[in-house]
TORMI-767405 format. One record per residue: residue number from 1; x, y, z of N, C-alpha, C in turn. Coordinates in steps of 0.05 Angstrom, whole numbers, plus 5000, padded with zeros to 4 digits. Layout:
N
PT zaro   nu   nv   nw  cau  cav  caw   cu   cv   cw
PT  NUM    X    Y    Z    X    Y    Z    X    Y    Z
...
This chain:
164
PT zaro   nu   nv   nw  cau  cav  caw   cu   cv   cw
PT    1 5217 5234 4948 5201 5251 4969 5222 5261 4987
PT    2 5241 5246 4998 5260 5259 5020 5274 5280 5010
PT    3 5284 5280 4983 5294 5302 4975 5279 5328 4972
PT    4 5254 5322 4964 5235 5344 4960 5223 5356 4984
PT    5 5221 5339 5005 5211 5348 5034 5237 5362 5048
PT    6 5258 5352 5044 5283 5364 5060 5285 5346 5084
PT    7 5306 5346 5100 5314 5331 5126 5291 5335 5145
PT    8 5285 5359 5154 5271 5364 5177 5241 5356 5171
PT    9 5230 5363 5148 5207 5352 5137 5200 5322 5136
PT   10 5223 5311 5125 5224 5282 5118 5221 5269 5144
PT   11 5238 5280 5164 5236 5265 5192 5207 5266 5206
PT   12 5195 5293 5202 5170 5293 5213 5151 5273 5195
PT   13 5151 5271 5175 5138 5251 5159 5139 5225 5171
PT   14 5162 5215 5172 5168 5188 5183 5158 5185 5209
PT   15 5160 5203 5227 5148 5202 5252 5121 5202 5255
PT   16 5107 5214 5238 5080 5214 5236 5071 5187 5227
PT   17 5080 5177 5204 5072 5150 5195 5077 5131 5215
PT   18 5099 5132 5229 5110 5108 5244 5086 5111 5271
PT   19 5077 5132 5279 5062 5135 5303 5033 5123 5293
PT   20 5022 5135 5272 4994 5130 5262 4990 5103 5244
PT   21 5010 5093 5229 5007 5072 5212 5024 5049 5215
PT   22 5045 5053 5227 5066 5032 5231 5051 5008 5249
PT   23 5042 5012 5271 5028 4990 5287 5010 4972 5269
PT   24 4993 4981 5254 4976 4964 5233 4993 4948 5214
PT   25 5014 4965 5203 5027 4952 5184 5044 4931 5194
PT   26 5059 4932 5214 5071 4911 5231 5057 4889 5240
PT   27 5033 4896 5249 5013 4876 5258 5005 4856 5235
PT   28 5004 4869 5213 4997 4850 5186 5014 4826 5184
PT   29 5041 4825 5196 5059 4804 5191 5055 4785 5215
PT   30 5041 4787 5237 5038 4775 5260 5017 4748 5260
PT   31 5006 4752 5239 4980 4731 5232 4988 4719 5208
PT   32 4973 4701 5198 4972 4689 5174 4969 4710 5154
PT   33 4986 4715 5134 4988 4731 5112 4971 4719 5090
PT   34 4948 4729 5082 4931 4717 5062 4931 4734 5034
PT   35 4929 4721 5014 4925 4732 4985 4900 4741 4988
PT   36 4895 4770 4978 4869 4782 4976 4856 4778 4951
PT   37 4869 4765 4931 4860 4762 4905 4870 4782 4888
PT   38 4863 4779 4861 4878 4797 4841 4866 4825 4845
PT   39 4879 4843 4835 4877 4874 4837 4856 4879 4818
PT   40 4835 4893 4831 4811 4905 4811 4791 4884 4801
PT   41 4792 4860 4816 4774 4841 4808 4763 4832 4834
PT   42 4736 4824 4832 4717 4814 4857 4726 4784 4863
PT   43 4741 4772 4843 4745 4745 4843 4764 4739 4865
PT   44 4767 4714 4878 4779 4705 4901 4807 4696 4888
PT   45 4825 4692 4908 4854 4682 4899 4846 4655 4890
PT   46 4860 4647 4862 4856 4623 4849 4871 4598 4866
PT   47 4889 4605 4884 4903 4589 4902 4891 4579 4928
PT   48 4864 4586 4928 4848 4578 4952 4856 4599 4976
PT   49 4858 4620 4975 4867 4641 4995 4893 4636 5001
PT   50 4911 4635 4985 4940 4628 4989 4950 4645 5017
PT   51 4959 4629 5033 4969 4642 5060 4997 4632 5064
PT   52 5013 4644 5084 5035 4643 5093 5034 4646 5124
PT   53 5039 4628 5140 5037 4629 5169 5065 4638 5181
PT   54 5069 4661 5189 5093 4674 5202 5103 4656 5226
PT   55 5088 4636 5240 5093 4623 5262 5105 4595 5256
PT   56 5102 4587 5233 5111 4565 5219 5135 4568 5203
PT   57 5158 4559 5214 5186 4564 5200 5185 4552 5170
PT   58 5176 4530 5168 5177 4516 5144 5163 4535 5124
PT   59 5141 4540 5134 5123 4556 5116 5138 4579 5105
PT   60 5149 4595 5126 5161 4621 5116 5184 4613 5099
PT   61 5200 4596 5103 5223 4584 5088 5210 4576 5058
PT   62 5189 4565 5057 5181 4555 5032 5162 4571 5014
PT   63 5145 4587 5025 5125 4601 5014 5127 4631 5014
PT   64 5144 4643 5035 5144 4671 5037 5149 4687 5008
PT   65 5171 4675 4996 5178 4690 4973 5158 4693 4948
PT   66 5136 4678 4952 5114 4676 4934 5092 4696 4944
PT   67 5098 4711 4964 5076 4731 4972 5085 4760 4969
PT   68 5071 4775 4959 5080 4800 4954 5061 4825 4969
PT   69 5076 4842 4981 5059 4862 4994 5056 4884 4971
PT   70 5030 4886 4963 5026 4902 4937 5007 4928 4941
PT   71 5010 4948 4929 5002 4973 4929 4978 4967 4908
PT   72 4951 4976 4913 4931 4976 4891 4938 5000 4875
PT   73 4941 5023 4888 4953 5047 4872 4981 5047 4875
PT   74 4991 5054 4849 5020 5054 4845 5035 5072 4862
PT   75 5057 5061 4876 5073 5081 4895 5082 5100 4884
PT   76 5094 5103 4860 5108 5123 4844 5085 5146 4835
PT   77 5059 5134 4827 5037 5152 4821 5030 5167 4845
PT   78 5029 5158 4871 5023 5165 4895 5042 5189 4905
PT   79 5065 5185 4900 5089 5206 4905 5085 5226 4886
PT   80 5083 5222 4860 5082 5247 4838 5060 5258 4841
PT   81 5035 5249 4853 5015 5265 4857 5016 5280 4885
PT   82 5030 5271 4906 5038 5287 4927 5057 5311 4922
PT   83 5076 5307 4907 5091 5328 4898 5078 5351 4884
PT   84 5063 5339 4862 5045 5363 4848 5024 5378 4868
PT   85 5012 5364 4889 4995 5381 4906 5007 5397 4921
PT   86 5033 5392 4929 5045 5411 4947 5054 5439 4935
PT   87 5055 5459 4952 5062 5485 4940 5092 5487 4938
PT   88 5098 5506 4924 5130 5508 4918 5148 5510 4946
PT   89 5137 5526 4965 5150 5530 4988 5136 5513 5011
PT   90 5150 5497 5025 5135 5483 5045 5145 5490 5075
PT   91 5124 5490 5091 5126 5497 5116 5127 5466 5131
PT   92 5108 5449 5124 5105 5424 5136 5106 5401 5113
PT   93 5115 5374 5121 5116 5355 5102 5086 5352 5085
PT   94 5064 5360 5101 5038 5357 5089 5023 5378 5081
PT   95 5038 5403 5070 5029 5424 5060 5011 5420 5033
PT   96 4990 5427 5031 4968 5426 5010 4961 5397 5007
PT   97 4965 5380 5023 4956 5349 5022 4941 5341 5050
PT   98 4921 5321 5046 4911 5307 5068 4932 5284 5078
PT   99 4948 5295 5103 4963 5277 5112 4956 5251 5118
PT  100 4934 5246 5129 4926 5217 5132 4919 5204 5105
PT  101 4908 5215 5084 4904 5203 5062 4931 5195 5049
PT  102 4951 5215 5047 4977 5206 5040 4990 5180 5052
PT  103 4983 5180 5077 4997 5158 5093 4981 5133 5087
PT  104 4953 5135 5086 4936 5112 5079 4940 5097 5054
PT  105 4947 5118 5034 4955 5105 5007 4979 5094 5007
PT  106 5002 5103 5023 5028 5090 5023 5027 5066 5040
PT  107 5013 5068 5064 5020 5050 5083 4992 5032 5096
PT  108 4974 5040 5084 4943 5030 5093 4941 5004 5089
PT  109 4940 4988 5107 4940 4955 5108 4910 4945 5112
PT  110 4892 4965 5123 4866 4961 5130 4851 4988 5125
PT  111 4821 4983 5121 4811 5011 5113 4810 5027 5136
PT  112 4813 5054 5129 4814 5078 5149 4785 5083 5154
PT  113 4780 5092 5180 4754 5102 5192 4739 5121 5173
PT  114 4752 5135 5160 4745 5156 5139 4729 5145 5115
PT  115 4735 5121 5111 4724 5108 5090 4691 5106 5091
PT  116 4682 5107 5115 4653 5107 5121 4643 5131 5113
PT  117 4657 5154 5117 4643 5183 5114 4654 5197 5088
PT  118 4673 5188 5076 4687 5205 5053 4666 5207 5028
PT  119 4668 5225 5011 4654 5224 4988 4668 5208 4968
PT  120 4690 5199 4971 4708 5180 4955 4717 5158 4975
PT  121 4700 5138 4982 4705 5122 5004 4735 5102 4992
PT  122 4731 5093 4967 4753 5077 4956 4779 5089 4961
PT  123 4789 5115 4963 4812 5123 4971 4822 5119 4997
PT  124 4802 5110 5017 4809 5106 5041 4811 5074 5051
PT  125 4803 5059 5032 4803 5030 5033 4831 5022 5037
PT  126 4839 4996 5043 4869 4988 5048 4878 4990 5022
PT  127 4902 4998 5018 4917 5003 4993 4939 4986 4991
PT  128 4944 4974 5013 4968 4955 5014 4959 4926 5022
PT  129 4962 4907 5002 4952 4881 5012 4970 4859 5003
PT  130 4966 4832 5013 4981 4813 5004 4970 4801 4982
PT  131 4989 4794 4959 4980 4779 4933 4997 4756 4930
PT  132 4990 4733 4921 5009 4709 4913 5019 4720 4888
PT  133 5045 4710 4886 5059 4714 4857 5080 4699 4851
PT  134 5088 4692 4828 5110 4671 4822 5136 4685 4832
PT  135 5155 4657 4841 5180 4668 4852 5197 4644 4837
PT  136 5220 4642 4845 5240 4624 4834 5235 4599 4843
PT  137 5224 4595 4864 5211 4564 4871 5188 4561 4860
PT  138 5169 4578 4852 5136 4569 4844 5136 4584 4818
PT  139 5144 4577 4793 5143 4588 4771 5117 4585 4752
PT  140 5105 4560 4759 5081 4554 4744 5055 4562 4761
PT  141 5034 4566 4752 5006 4567 4765 4996 4593 4759
PT  142 4971 4601 4771 4958 4625 4766 4961 4641 4793
PT  143 4968 4664 4792 4975 4683 4815 4965 4708 4808
PT  144 4958 4722 4833 4941 4743 4838 4960 4771 4831
PT  145 4983 4769 4838 4999 4793 4833 5007 4796 4804
PT  146 5006 4817 4796 5015 4822 4767 5040 4840 4768
PT  147 5063 4826 4770 5089 4838 4776 5098 4853 4753
PT  148 5086 4850 4728 5101 4866 4709 5082 4884 4696
PT  149 5054 4890 4704 5038 4905 4695 5040 4933 4709
PT  150 5020 4954 4704 5024 4977 4718 4996 4982 4730
PT  151 4996 4987 4759 4969 4995 4773 4961 5022 4765
PT  152 4979 5042 4756 4976 5066 4749 4950 5076 4734
PT  153 4947 5055 4714 4927 5058 4699 4899 5049 4709
PT  154 4900 5028 4723 4880 5016 4735 4866 5032 4759
PT  155 4878 5039 4774 4874 5053 4799 4894 5080 4800
PT  156 4883 5100 4785 4897 5127 4786 4892 5145 4807
PT  157 4914 5160 4815 4913 5177 4836 4925 5205 4826
PT  158 4910 5225 4834 4920 5248 4823 4921 5269 4847
PT  159 4935 5293 4839 4942 5312 4860 4912 5324 4873
PT  160 4892 5329 4857 4867 5337 4865 4859 5318 4886
PT  161 4863 5289 4884 4853 5272 4902 4863 5278 4931
PT  162 4891 5284 4931 4904 5285 4953 4902 5313 4968
PT  163 4892 5339 4958 4893 5362 4966 4872 5363 4990
PT  164 4884 5379 5009 4871 5383 5032 4846 5401 5033
């Protein structure tokens, strides 16, 4: 995306994302980080709501590697849809797309206010959540993060969804 946007528009995108989405994103790491359960399922985490407390050093050292910050909609698919929705010639980083939706899909760790009024409220739900997953320390057991599967098929995103 950096190459497609160019230096000036990339900088504007980063500034917008930092101003509007970074505070919520950073705040996600200041409280216990809890697994939200498997993608696309209403079931809860099989590990009892697996959590890592960032204020407990031993917990961070032992368990942080088993927690993943996971996009429900595939990151590559989001960027490909964004590229497709943009016109050939750009004036701004968000030409042709809803800038808040693009950022919500990339960085949204909580539901956006527009989820309550949108015709497609699922697009405005938190797209980035913690899920537990296997690591070098914890190879056995049931985990919620499918590190080898593709989210693109389960939760597709298209250019039409992003268009402003």
